[in-house]
C-alpha positions as CSV (number, residue, x, y, z in Angstrom):
1,X,124.8,87.6,128.4
2,X,127.2,87.3,125.4
3,X,126.1,89.5,122.5
4,X,126.2,88.0,119.1
5,X,125.4,91.2,117.1
6,X,125.7,95.0,117.3
7,X,122.2,96.5,117.5
8,X,121.8,99.6,115.3
9,X,119.8,102.4,116.9
10,X,117.2,103.6,114.4
11,X,116.1,106.5,116.5
12,X,112.6,107.8,116.9
13,X,110.9,108.7,113.7
14,X,110.1,112.4,113.3
15,X,108.0,111.3,110.3
16,X,105.0,109.1,110.8
17,X,103.4,107.2,107.8
18,X,99.8,106.3,107.8
19,X,97.1,105.2,105.4
20,X,96.1,108.8,104.9
21,X,99.5,109.6,103.3
22,X,100.4,109.5,99.6
23,X,103.9,108.0,99.3
24,X,106.3,108.2,96.4
25,X,109.1,105.6,96.5
26,X,112.2,106.1,94.3
27,X,115.5,104.5,94.0
28,X,117.4,101.2,93.9
29,X,116.1,97.6,94.3
30,X,115.7,98.2,98.0
31,X,113.2,100.9,97.2
32,X,111.3,98.4,95.0
33,X,111.1,96.0,97.9
34,X,110.0,98.6,100.5
35,X,107.5,100.1,98.1
36,X,106.0,96.7,97.2
37,X,105.5,95.9,100.9
38,X,103.7,99.2,101.4
39,X,101.5,98.6,98.3
40,X,100.7,95.1,99.3
41,X,99.5,96.3,102.7
42,X,97.1,98.8,101.1
43,X,99.1,102.0,101.4
44,X,98.6,104.7,98.8
45,X,102.0,104.4,97.1
46,X,103.6,105.0,93.7
47,X,106.8,103.0,93.2
48,X,109.6,103.9,90.7
49,X,107.4,105.2,87.8
50,X,110.5,105.2,85.6
51,X,111.7,101.8,86.8
52,X,114.5,101.1,89.2
53,X,117.0,103.9,89.7
54,X,120.5,103.6,91.2
55,X,122.4,106.8,91.3
56,X,121.6,110.3,92.8
57,X,121.7,112.2,89.5
58,X,119.1,109.9,87.9
59,X,116.9,110.1,90.9
60,X,117.2,113.9,90.8
61,X,116.3,113.9,87.1
62,X,113.3,111.7,87.7
63,X,111.9,114.0,90.4
64,X,112.5,117.1,88.2
65,X,110.6,115.3,85.3
66,X,107.7,114.6,87.7
67,X,107.7,118.2,88.8
68,X,107.7,119.6,85.3
69,X,105.5,117.0,83.6
70,X,107.6,117.3,80.4
71,X,106.6,114.4,78.1
72,X,109.0,112.1,76.5
73,X,109.5,112.6,72.8
74,X,111.2,110.8,69.9
75,X,114.4,112.5,70.9
76,X,114.4,110.4,74.0
77,X,114.1,107.1,72.1
78,X,117.2,104.9,72.1
79,X,117.6,101.5,70.3
80,X,118.8,99.0,72.9
81,X,122.1,97.2,72.2
82,X,123.2,93.5,72.3
83,X,120.6,92.7,69.6
84,X,117.7,93.3,71.9
85,X,115.8,95.0,69.0
86,X,113.7,97.2,71.3
87,X,113.3,100.9,72.0
88,X,113.7,102.5,75.4
89,X,115.3,105.7,76.9
90,X,118.2,106.6,79.1
91,X,115.7,107.7,81.7
92,X,114.0,104.4,82.1
93,X,114.6,100.9,83.3
94,X,114.5,98.3,80.5
95,X,111.2,97.0,81.7
96,X,109.8,100.0,79.7
97,X,111.4,98.7,76.5
98,X,109.0,98.1,73.6
99,X,109.2,96.9,70.0
100,X,108.7,100.4,68.4
101,X,109.3,104.0,69.4
102,X,105.6,104.7,69.3
103,X,104.9,101.8,71.7
104,X,107.6,102.9,74.0
105,X,106.5,106.6,74.1
106,X,102.9,105.5,74.8
107,X,103.9,103.4,77.8
108,X,106.4,105.9,79.1
109,X,104.1,108.9,78.8
110,X,101.1,107.0,80.2
111,X,103.2,106.2,83.3
112,X,104.5,109.7,83.5
113,X,100.9,111.2,83.4
114,X,99.8,109.0,86.3
115,X,103.0,109.6,88.2
116,X,102.8,113.4,87.8
117,X,99.2,113.4,89.1
118,X,100.3,111.4,92.1
119,X,103.3,113.7,92.7
120,X,101.2,116.7,92.8
121,X,99.2,115.2,95.7
122,X,102.1,113.3,97.3
123,X,103.1,114.3,100.8
124,X,105.8,111.7,101.6
125,X,108.8,110.6,99.6
126,X,111.1,107.6,100.3
127,X,114.4,107.7,98.4
128,X,117.0,105.0,98.3
129,X,120.5,105.8,96.9
130,X,122.3,102.8,95.5
131,X,125.7,103.8,94.1
132,X,128.0,106.8,93.5
133,X,129.0,105.3,90.1
134,X,127.4,106.8,87.0
135,X,127.6,106.4,83.3
136,X,127.8,109.6,81.3
137,X,126.4,109.6,77.8
138,X,129.2,110.5,75.4
139,X,130.4,114.0,75.9
140,X,127.0,115.3,76.9
141,X,127.5,115.3,80.6
142,X,124.1,113.7,80.9
143,X,123.9,110.6,83.1
144,X,122.1,107.4,82.0
145,X,119.7,105.8,84.4
146,X,120.3,102.6,82.4
147,X,122.9,101.9,79.7
148,X,120.4,99.8,77.7
149,X,123.1,97.2,76.8
150,X,124.7,99.8,74.5
151,X,128.5,99.5,74.0
152,X,130.6,100.8,76.9
153,X,132.6,102.9,74.5
154,X,129.5,105.2,74.3
155,X,129.8,106.1,77.9
156,X,132.2,107.6,80.4
157,X,132.0,105.7,83.7
158,X,133.0,107.6,86.8
159,X,132.3,107.9,90.5
160,X,130.5,111.0,91.8
161,X,132.3,113.0,94.5
162,X,130.3,113.5,97.7
163,X,130.0,117.2,96.7
164,X,128.3,116.2,93.5
165,X,125.8,114.0,95.3
166,X,125.2,116.7,97.9
167,X,124.5,119.2,95.1
168,X,122.0,116.8,93.5
169,X,120.2,116.3,96.8
170,X,119.8,120.1,97.2
171,X,118.2,120.2,93.7
172,X,115.5,117.7,94.6
173,X,112.2,119.5,94.2
174,X,110.7,118.2,97.4
175,X,109.3,121.4,98.7
176,X,107.5,120.9,102.0
177,X,107.1,117.2,101.4
178,X,108.4,114.8,104.1
179,X,111.3,112.7,102.9
180,X,113.0,109.5,104.3
181,X,116.4,108.7,102.8
182,X,118.2,105.4,102.9
183,X,121.3,103.9,101.3
184,X,120.8,100.5,99.8
185,X,122.4,97.6,101.6
186,X,122.8,95.8,98.3
187,X,126.5,95.7,97.5
188,X,127.8,96.5,94.0
189,X,130.8,94.1,93.8
190,X,131.7,94.3,90.1
191,X,134.7,96.5,90.9
192,X,135.6,94.8,94.2
193,X,134.8,95.3,97.8
194,X,136.9,98.5,98.3
195,X,135.2,100.3,95.3
196,X,131.8,99.4,96.7
197,X,132.8,100.7,100.2
198,X,134.1,104.0,98.7
199,X,130.9,104.4,96.6
200,X,128.6,103.8,99.6
201,X,130.8,106.1,101.8
202,X,130.3,109.0,99.3
203,X,126.5,108.6,99.5
204,X,126.6,108.5,103.3
205,X,128.8,111.6,103.6
206,X,126.6,113.6,101.2
207,X,123.4,112.5,102.9
208,X,124.7,113.3,106.4
209,X,125.6,116.8,105.3
210,X,122.4,117.3,103.4
211,X,120.2,116.2,106.3
212,X,122.1,118.4,108.7
213,X,121.3,121.5,106.6
214,X,117.9,120.8,104.9
215,X,115.2,123.1,106.1
216,X,112.3,123.0,103.6
217,X,110.5,120.1,105.3
218,X,110.9,117.1,107.6
219,X,113.9,115.1,106.3
220,X,115.3,112.0,108.0
221,X,117.5,108.9,107.5
222,X,116.7,105.3,108.0
223,X,119.8,103.1,108.5
224,X,118.9,100.1,106.3
225,X,122.6,99.9,105.1
226,X,123.9,99.9,108.7
227,X,121.4,97.3,109.9
228,X,122.6,94.8,107.2
229,X,126.3,95.6,107.4
230,X,126.6,95.9,111.2
231,X,123.8,94.2,112.9
232,X,123.1,91.3,110.4
233,X,126.7,90.7,109.8
234,X,126.4,87.1,108.7
235,X,126.0,85.5,105.3
236,X,122.9,83.7,106.4
237,X,121.2,87.0,106.0
238,X,122.2,87.2,102.3
239,X,120.6,85.6,99.2
240,X,122.5,82.9,97.3
241,X,124.4,85.6,95.3
242,X,125.9,86.8,98.6
243,X,125.1,90.4,97.5
244,X,121.4,90.9,98.0
245,X,119.8,90.7,101.5
246,X,117.8,87.5,102.0
247,X,114.1,87.5,102.5
248,X,114.7,87.1,106.3
249,X,116.9,90.2,106.3
250,X,114.3,92.1,104.3
251,X,111.7,91.2,106.8
252,X,113.9,92.3,109.7
253,X,114.6,95.7,108.0
254,X,110.9,96.1,107.3
255,X,110.0,95.4,110.9
256,X,112.5,98.1,112.0
257,X,111.1,100.5,109.4
258,X,107.6,99.9,110.8
259,X,108.7,100.4,114.3
260,X,110.2,103.8,113.4
261,X,107.7,105.3,110.9
262,X,104.3,103.6,111.2
263,X,102.3,104.4,114.3
264,X,100.7,101.6,116.4
265,X,97.3,103.0,115.5
266,X,97.8,101.6,112.0
267,X,98.9,98.1,113.0
268,X,95.4,96.6,113.2
269,X,94.6,97.7,109.6
270,X,98.0,96.5,108.5
271,X,97.3,93.0,109.8
272,X,93.9,93.0,108.1
273,X,95.5,94.2,104.8
274,X,98.2,91.5,105.1
275,X,95.6,88.8,105.6
276,X,93.7,90.1,102.5
277,X,96.9,90.2,100.5
278,X,97.9,86.6,101.4
279,X,94.4,85.4,100.6
280,X,94.7,87.0,97.2
281,X,97.8,84.9,96.4
282,X,95.8,81.7,96.7
283,X,94.1,80.5,93.5
284,X,90.8,78.8,93.7
285,X,91.1,75.1,92.9
286,X,88.7,74.0,90.1
């Protein structure tokens, strides 16, 4: 039989995810998609409590914040640019932006309190790295999770070396928690295909070295990036922007994720939860 694709071996999951686990999901848009699917199926999950995060340093900072519980203060408040007229912080996605500093801090710290409580009880972490490119704030050396539409002159844009990403991974305060890492299959094409490839390669090299040496708890890698780039190597598996995976590709990746990490003993409940979720989407006709 003629093969029309290159199957990616996802291996056997050393980590099994069940309804008894508390799961924190952090990272890029791919993390949002995976986390939403878990939440919709009734898993106990907290998804990106600071909003979508793309680079390893911002993900590290988010976990350190959850570990310390240090609240956000007026020093963190930043006025958004481009005439947005709202306040946010360089640690948050713009979905947290509010009209005033007080409103922003109320929302940010309320989310932080809930997320810190979840983190203390959490036993499983799913982390998706999106890009090696970062925006440093002025001369501070601090990396912005989001530039908040501020002028580019206020930042230094650079690409992390694999060694910097590796160092950030080793600083993650995971302890004995189980962790599944992925690299987002979403391509960042603003600088061209080669720049995107180098950026992803840096993440992959750092993750490979980290996972070969991590010893605190179970750590593993799920090849979402490879499934899209090597197995689903066709633009029919991409959305109209030709950058994001299509809904079909997302479903295929999700099925492979379930095959690896979710034991068959949970499949009956998953089907029940999926039916319940689909029913909740239908509004009663009056």
